[in-house]
C-alpha positions, 0 to 999 in steps of 0.5 A: 285796228287790224283786218281779221277776216276777208270773205267773198260772197257770190250771189245771183238775185237776177244778175251775178254779183261778187262782194268782198267783205272785210272785218276788223278786230273792232267789229267794223265791216267794209264791202267792195264790189268784185263783179266782172260780168261774165267772168265772175268766178275768175275774180272769186278765185283771185280774191279767195286764193291770192288776195284774201290771205295777204289782207289778214293783219293789215291796218285798214287805214293804209289804203294807198299803201295796200293798193300799191302792195296789191298792184305792184306786188303781184308782178303781173299788173293790170288786166280786168281780173286783177283790177276788179279784185283790187277795186273790191279791196280798195272800196272795202277799205274806204268803207271801213275808214269812213265808218271808223270816222263816222262820216259818209265816204264823200266827206273823206274825198273833200266833201260835196262839190254839188248838191245832187248828181245828174243821171241818164237812163236807157231807152230802147226799142225794137223799132222807132215807135217802141223807142219813143215809148221807152223815152217817154217812160224814162222821162216819166221816171225823171231822167234829165238825159236819155241814151237811145238804142234801137233795133236795126231793120234786117237784124234779129238781135242788136246790142241794147235791145233785149227782152226782159223777164217779169223780174226786170232781168235782161234775158240776154245775160241769163244764157247758159251760152252766149247770145249771138247777135248779128251785125251789119255796119252799113245798115247801122250807119244808115239807120242811126241818124233816122233814129235821132231825127225821130226822137228830136222831132218828138221831144225837141232839141232840149233833151240831152240824147246819148248813143252807144256804138259799143266799139263796133266801128272802124275809125273812118266809120266812127268819124262818119257817124259822128259827122252825120249826127252833128245836126242832132247835137248828141250829148255824146257818142259812146265807144265809137271805135275800139279805144285800145288803139288810142291813136284811132280817136285822132281821126275821129276827133279830126272829122267831127265835133260830136262829143266822145265818151270812152273807157268802160273797158279800161282798167288803168290810167295808162289806157287813157294817157293819149286820149286825155293829154291830146283831148281826144275825148270829152268824158271818161267812162270807167267804173269804180269796180273795174278800174281798181277802186276809188283811189285810182279813179279819183286820180284819173279824174284829177288828171282828166280835169287838167284837160277839160275832160269830165267824169261819166262813171259806168253804171250798168245793172252788172255793177252791184249797189256796192259799186254804184254807191262808191261811184255816187260818193265819188261823183258828189266829190269830184269837181269835173263831174259830167254825168252818171249812168244809172240803170237801177236794179231789180227788187231782189237786188235792192232788198239784198243790198240795202243802200243809203243812196237815193234816186229822186226826180232823175238825180242821185245822192249818196246819203249821209250814212257812215261809209259807202252806205250799203249793207248786204243781207248774207242770208238772202245772198246765200239763198240766191246762188251763182248762175252760169251766164255770159255776155252776148257774142257779135257775128257778121252776116257771113257768120264770122265773129265781129273783129271789133 
């Protein structure tokens, strides 16, 4: 079996998605998610101009060899554009291999290690009463755990608290220029414990609560927040400080027992080495789509398991159903699974990317369809072309860009 075609599909059913489609001489097709939110076209060019020509004629069964060929052969290694492109190829090859075997992907990864996959949903509000309503809505949808984010008194626009249009698309990500958020660390540090206090008072001690600081804190500030939240026993504090400086987590870990989760901006195992070997984190948060695919993320989780660090694959709306499906198959197979972020997608995306994975009573399952279990309606995709979009930019009260 040989690869005879590699096509890149760009579409925007409310959010921009990039999909790689590989076709073999036996008529099998495999899909990979190549979406890099806010920089989508950079990956399109990388795939179309540099990677796709290398794939024609290759044996799709040689997944490890192809991964190393693309990673080492470019000389310029790592970085989000490169790793997202490699991830798309890797997932598409796993999709092809599992289809050729007539099995769902998780069976090729060692089979199921559990019956279903626990998730957490996003609850947010401009103030605490609105947040409590959002938590009720997530619980009504069956989520067993909830991430809580609120507006901060005195600030106009804050991460995680946006309006949505009628189709359920986050307005912040539809801007022709970046939405400008404002920020005040002291106000945030004063407000966040009160948020946890209110949610615990309303829903009790048994509900797992997560919170994302979105890289905005220094190590000392992160340690203070982790310590202040300890009485509320968070499931985790996510991205408390920019973790590119891995040593910074030593200070945070030394001063708080609040569990820590990082990794959604990481794209290779080298970003995790200190964090895992020194047990400075509890959950590894990278996405299949941004980490080079199923092949390296499985290796990361096997490495993390030796240090009692669990998986927690990044799963926002900007991971397409192709990337989400690959994550769910991996979740089912790995021994050290922790939790899966799941935001779902709008109705247009669900119709365009028909998938076998299911969300029932707060739990995911990848389904039993061969491959990753996703089919792309290319005619519908063509009817929803790319739209210029950016991620928000964060500025302090003096107008300077936040240095996190």
